[in-house]
ZALUM-790391 format. One record per residue (C-alpha): x, y, z; residue in three letters. Coordinates in steps of 0.1 Angstrom, whole numbers, padded with zeros to 4 digits, always signed. Last residue first. Layout:
XYZALA ...
//
This chain:
+0402-0733-0086VAL +0378-0700-0078ASN +0376-0696-0116THR +0362-0734-0119ASP +0338-0728-0090GLY +0325-0699-0103LYS +0317-0720-0138ARG +0296-0746-0117GLU +0279-0720-0099MET +0267-0700-0132ARG +0259-0734-0148TYR +0240-0746-0118GLU +0222-0712-0118GLU +0214-0714-0158VAL +0202-0750-0151LEU +0178-0741-0126GLN +0165-0709-0145ARG +0157-0735-0176MET +0138-0754-0152ARG +0116-0725-0143GLU +0110-0716-0179ALA +0103-0754-0185LEU +0075-0755-0158ASP +0063-0720-0171ASP +0060-0736-0207ILE +0037-0763-0194ARG +0009-0760-0220TYR +0027-0769-0247VAL +0048-0796-0225TYR +0033-0829-0238ASP +0040-0815-0275ARG +0078-0825-0270GLY +0105-0816-0247TYR +0146-0817-0253VAL +0169-0811-0223GLU +0207-0809-0229LEU +0231-0793-0204ARG +0263-0794-0226ILE +0295-0820-0228PRO +0282-0830-0262LEU +0284-0867-0267ASP +0245-0869-0270SER +0241-0843-0293LEU +0230-0856-0324GLY +0213-0884-0304GLU +0192-0862-0285ASN +0183-0836-0310LEU +0179-0863-0341ILE +0157-0882-0318GLU +0136-0849-0308VAL +0130-0841-0345ALA +0120-0877-0353GLU +0094-0878-0329LYS +0080-0840-0339GLU +0079-0848-0375LYS +0051-0823-0376ASN +0046-0801-0346GLY +0064-0796-0315ALA +0097-0784-0301ILE +0106-0773-0266LEU +0143-0772-0261ILE +0166-0762-0234LEU +0204-0757-0239VAL +0224-0749-0206PRO +0258-0747-0213PHE +0277-0774-0190GLY +0307-0776-0209PRO +0312-0747-0233ARG +0338-0757-0258ASN +0319-0783-0279VAL +0292-0756-0278LEU +0296-0738-0310ASP +0301-0762-0339GLU +0283-0789-0324ARG +0253-0766-0315PHE +0249-0752-0348ALA +0251-0786-0369LYS +0227-0799-0341VAL +0204-0772-0345LEU +0201-0771-0383GLY +0190-0807-0381HIS +0167-0803-0355ALA +0149-0773-0372HIS +0143-0794-0405HIS +0130-0822-0384TRP +0102-0799-0374GLN +0086-0802-0409GLU +0061-0773-0406GLN +0024-0767-0395SER +0033-0761-0361ALA +0018-0773-0330ILE +0029-0747-0310VAL +0052-0743-0280ALA +0082-0742-0299GLY +0103-0721-0272SER +0140-0727-0277LEU +0161-0714-0248PHE +0199-0712-0251TYR +0218-0709-0219GLY +0239-0681-0199GLU +0247-0656-0222ILE +0277-0633-0217GLY +0290-0628-0256PRO +0265-0631-0282GLN +0275-0657-0308SER +0251-0684-0298LEU +0223-0664-0311ILE +0238-0660-0342LEU +0248-0696-0348LYS +0214-0702-0337ALA +0203-0681-0366ILE +0225-0697-0394ARG +0215-0731-0382TYR +0177-0723-0389VAL +0182-0710-0421LYS +0204-0740-0430ALA +0178-0765-0418ALA +0153-0748-0442THR +0125-0725-0430PRO +0089-0741-0426ASN +0070-0709-0419GLY +0089-0702-0388SER +0122-0693-0373THR +0118-0664-0345ASP +0146-0646-0328ALA +0144-0623-0299TYR +0175-0615-0281ASN +0194-0613-0250ALA +0163-0624-0231ILE +0162-0620-0194LYS +0157-0645-0167LEU +0139-0641-0130GLY +0108-0667-0139ASN +0084-0642-0148ARG +0108-0631-0174ALA +0112-0665-0187LEU +0077-0673-0190ALA +0071-0642-0209ASP +0096-0652-0236ALA +0082-0687-0238GLY +0045-0675-0242LEU +0060-0646-0268MET +0075-0675-0292ALA +0046-0695-0292GLY +0022-0667-0302GLY +0048-0656-0329GLY +0057-0689-0342GLY +0091-0708-0333ILE +0110-0690-0309GLY +0145-0688-0300HIS +0160-0670-0269PHE +0196-0667-0261GLY +0198-0665-0224VAL +0205-0636-0198TYR +0208-0639-0161GLY +0238-0623-0154PRO +0249-0588-0161GLU +0270-0564-0187LYS +0253-0579-0219ILE +0261-0556-0245GLU +0235-0555-0276PRO +0206-0563-0255VAL +0174-0568-0273MET +0194-0583-0301GLN +0171-0588-0330MET +0167-0621-0353PHE +0138-0631-0378TYR +0144-0661-0398ALA +0111-0668-0416THR +0100-0693-0442GLY +0122-0701-0477ARG +0127-0666-0490TYR +0166-0670-0487ASP +0188-0640-0493GLY +0169-0615-0475GLU +0163-0632-0445GLU +0201-0642-0441ILE +0213-0608-0450GLY +0187-0595-0422TRP +0205-0614-0396ALA +0237-0602-0405ILE +0226-0567-0399ARG +0213-0575-0365ASP +0242-0591-0356LEU +0263-0561-0365ALA +0236-0540-0343THR +0208-0519-0360PRO +0202-0485-0346PRO +0180-0481-0316ARG +0142-0478-0310ALA +0136-0501-0339SER +0113-0505-0371GLU +0126-0531-0394ARG +0130-0527-0432PRO +0169-0531-0427ILE +0187-0510-0455GLU +0164-0487-0471ILE +0177-0466-0497GLY +0145-0449-0506LEU +0152-0457-0543GLU +0152-0491-0541HIS +0117-0493-0539HIS +0105-0526-0546ARG +0123-0546-0525PHE +0106-0525-0498VAL +0073-0540-0499ALA +0074-0568-0478SER +0086-0543-0452ASP +0056-0522-0454ASP +0070-0486-0453ILE +0064-0462-0427MET +0057-0427-0431ILE +0055-0401-0403ARG +0054-0363-0414CYS +0065-0327-0401ASP +0053-0293-0412CYS +0031-0306-0442ALA +0020-0272-0459VAL -0017-0260-0468ILE -0009-0224-0480ASP -0031-0192-0468GLY -0009-0167-0463GLU -0007-0168-0427LYS +0001-0207-0429THR -0024-0235-0426LEU -0004-0262-0410ALA -0005-0299-0414LEU +0009-0310-0381PRO +0012-0338-0380ASN +0015-0355-0415VAL +0009-0390-0412GLU +0014-0420-0435ALA +0013-0456-0422VAL +0013-0491-0436ARG +0030-0477-0465ALA +0031-0491-0502GLU +0051-0464-0519TYR +0022-0453-0543ARG -0004-0462-0520ARG +0004-0438-0493PHE +0016-0413-0518ALA -0017-0411-0534ASN -0034-0414-0498TYR -0016-0379-0492LEU -0024-0365-0523ASN -0061-0371-0518CYS -0059-0356-0483LEU -0038-0326-0501THR -0066-0323-0526THR -0096-0321-0499GLY -0073-0298-0475LEU -0072-0272-0505GLN -0106-0275-0516GLN -0119-0273-0483LEU -0099-0239-0472TYR -0125-0213-0476THR -0156-0236-0469ASN -0146-0232-0432PRO -0139-0264-0410VAL -0171-0278-0392GLY -0156-0309-0382LEU -0178-0331-0403GLN -0168-0307-0433LEU -0134-0322-0435ILE -0143-0358-0437LEU -0172-0348-0464ASP -0146-0329-0485TYR -0122-0358-0485ALA -0149-0384-0497ASP -0157-0356-0522TYR -0123-0355-0537ILE -0119-0394-0537ARG -0100-0414-0517VAL -0091-0448-0533GLY -0116-0466-0554SER -0105-0501-0553LEU -0089-0498-0520VAL -0122-0487-0506ASP -0109-0463-0474ILE -0125-0469-0440THR -0134-0434-0428VAL -0125-0411-0402SER -0135-0379-0383SER -0115-0362-0352ILE -0125-0331-0332LYS -0156-0351-0315GLU -0128-0373-0300PRO -0115-0345-0278SER -0097-0360-0248THR -0087-0397-0259GLU -0087-0392-0295ALA -0069-0360-0292VAL -0042-0378-0270THR -0041-0407-0292GLU -0036-0380-0324ILE -0006-0372-0306ASP -0008-0331-0307VAL +0005-0306-0334GLY -0029-0308-0352GLY -0064-0307-0336GLU -0087-0302-0364THR -0082-0337-0371SER -0086-0359-0401PHE -0084-0394-0406MET -0082-0420-0434LEU -0084-0456-0426VAL -0064-0485-0445PRO -0077-0519-0444GLY -0093-0548-0426LYS -0117-0523-0411ALA -0143-0535-0383ARG -0119-0571-0380HIS -0090-0551-0370SER -0060-0548-0391ASP -0064-0509-0393ASN -0035-0495-0419VAL -0032-0460-0412ILE -0037-0429-0430ILE -0030-0395-0415GLY -0041-0358-0417ALA -0040-0334-0384TYR -0046-0298-0386PHE -0028-0268-0375GLU -0040-0229-0378LYS -0024-0196-0383ASP +0013-0208-0390ILE +0041-0184-0400GLU +0064-0208-0413LEU +0101-0213-0403ARG +0118-0223-0436GLU +0136-0255-0432GLU +0172-0271-0426VAL +0169-0308-0424LEU +0198-0323-0404VAL +0222-0351-0411GLU +0245-0378-0398ASP +0225-0377-0362VAL +0235-0408-0343THR +0205-0428-0329PHE +0202-0437-0291GLU +0174-0416-0283ARG +0196-0387-0295ILE +0232-0392-0302LYS +0252-0363-0316ALA +0274-0362-0347GLY +0255-0337-0362LEU +0232-0316-0335LEU +0263-0297-0320PRO +0272-0281-0351ALA +0235-0276-0369ALA +0225-0251-0344ALA +0258-0229-0349GLU +0252-0232-0388GLU +0216-0223-0384ALA +0227-0192-0363GLU +0254-0183-0390ILE +0226-0185-0416PRO +0203-0162-0396THR +0172-0164-0373GLU +0176-0201-0362ALA +0156-0225-0344PHE +0165-0259-0329ARG +0151-0295-0331ILE +0168-0327-0315GLY +0169-0314-0277GLY +0151-0345-0268ALA +0120-0328-0261LYS +0119-0315-0296PHE +0128-0349-0311ARG +0096-0364-0299LYS +0095-0389-0328GLY +0124-0416-0340SER +0137-0425-0372PRO +0165-0396-0369ILE +0171-0369-0386GLN +0179-0336-0365SER +0157-0305-0373LYS +0170-0270-0378VAL +0141-0246-0383VAL +0146-0215-0404THR +0143-0175-0402PRO +0149-0161-0434GLY +0164-0163-0468GLY +0157-0201-0477VAL +0189-0198-0498GLU +0207-0185-0467LYS +0195-0210-0445SER +0207-0237-0469ILE +0241-0222-0470ALA +0242-0221-0433SER +0234-0259-0431ALA +0257-0267-0456GLN +0284-0251-0433GLN +0272-0271-0404PRO +0280-0304-0422THR +0253-0331-0431ARG +0227-0309-0444ALA +0197-0318-0461VAL +0172-0290-0475GLY +0147-0261-0471GLY +0115-0248-0484ARG +0084-0260-0464PRO +0060-0288-0477ILE +0030-0291-0498GLY +0015-0321-0508VAL +0016-0328-0546GLY +0027-0368-0547SER +0065-0358-0554SER +0062-0335-0524GLU +0047-0359-0504LEU +0075-0385-0512ILE +0103-0360-0508ARG +0088-0350-0476LYS +0092-0386-0463GLY +0129-0388-0473LYS +0133-0355-0450HIS +0117-0371-0421GLU +0133-0399-0420LEU +0115-0432-0431LEU +0101-0457-0404ARG +0104-0493-0415VAL +0077-0519-0411MET 
//
């Protein structure tokens, strides 16, 4: 999933009939001043990053005049907040709020729902998880029938369950219906408005929003300008961008890659390569339990081609500072594993010929497993690396393999240290 910046989310809401504050996006302090002048009153200056809790991080400021808006925007633009660089700020009118609500639609994958769930709460401005824990009676929800959508009487029923006065029923009900329309039209996984404010003037306005688009639908929405459809707690690295180019250009199987540590500054990191989500996580956990750390998380499953595996392996090996390569194929996969073997042999022969003693531990199981093991052992037999290849007999011995990886890394480190001392 990818999280849209607030101002992009609000444009989607506005186009679907949900009220939003007056304002605009500024990329310079002078533009912030001009927008504030156009609004004609006190404003809020909000840094635009794909992350929450911006207020606590100092990313939201208040201004009474256009000059103050310019002064508020100046230190925000170019600043780093939660590892993201602020390239633009949203300057909006500061609303006089009478009451705050919460409205949200989230895809629930559990067996009880298996679809989008519409939620409404009379406690806005607070994390919905906190409300659910401390005041569950202040939340109402319903699983949406995707064939009929959210009908106005569905929305009314949800609102009336919480004793909201009839005065605001029509506005709130229409807003919930329009929120679902935006959710469906843009193929979102999450669409939340928090707080959904009732102003002193009696208007219902989305003060803040969080919209996350399904990554499989991104190619149908070029207008959103999404570069890499993945949520992350930090901006994508150069290798992340390359990896997405691999995935975007070849639909055959999965080739997922994300750097966990953009710059390795301490020992104990290995390049990590998984096959299948469950098997990959088992391997990552086992490495951590045995004192190693993963520099990246990669997954090549769904029967990718040898070329796709080759490219991901090259990315993993290109990370400076890694002390080994660990492939966790701890799953009896329904894919032809010799494609993995061919891709890995080509990548290792190109990148490891000048890394004597470099540890490579591979667990690979599934269809064509025997052939895959033979291809790896024969294709890499003349490389000066520490190569160990294991098959399905070790699927349930992943901790043993992680411990063996740690031993190989320590041997490699000592060997390199000895070479340096000479």
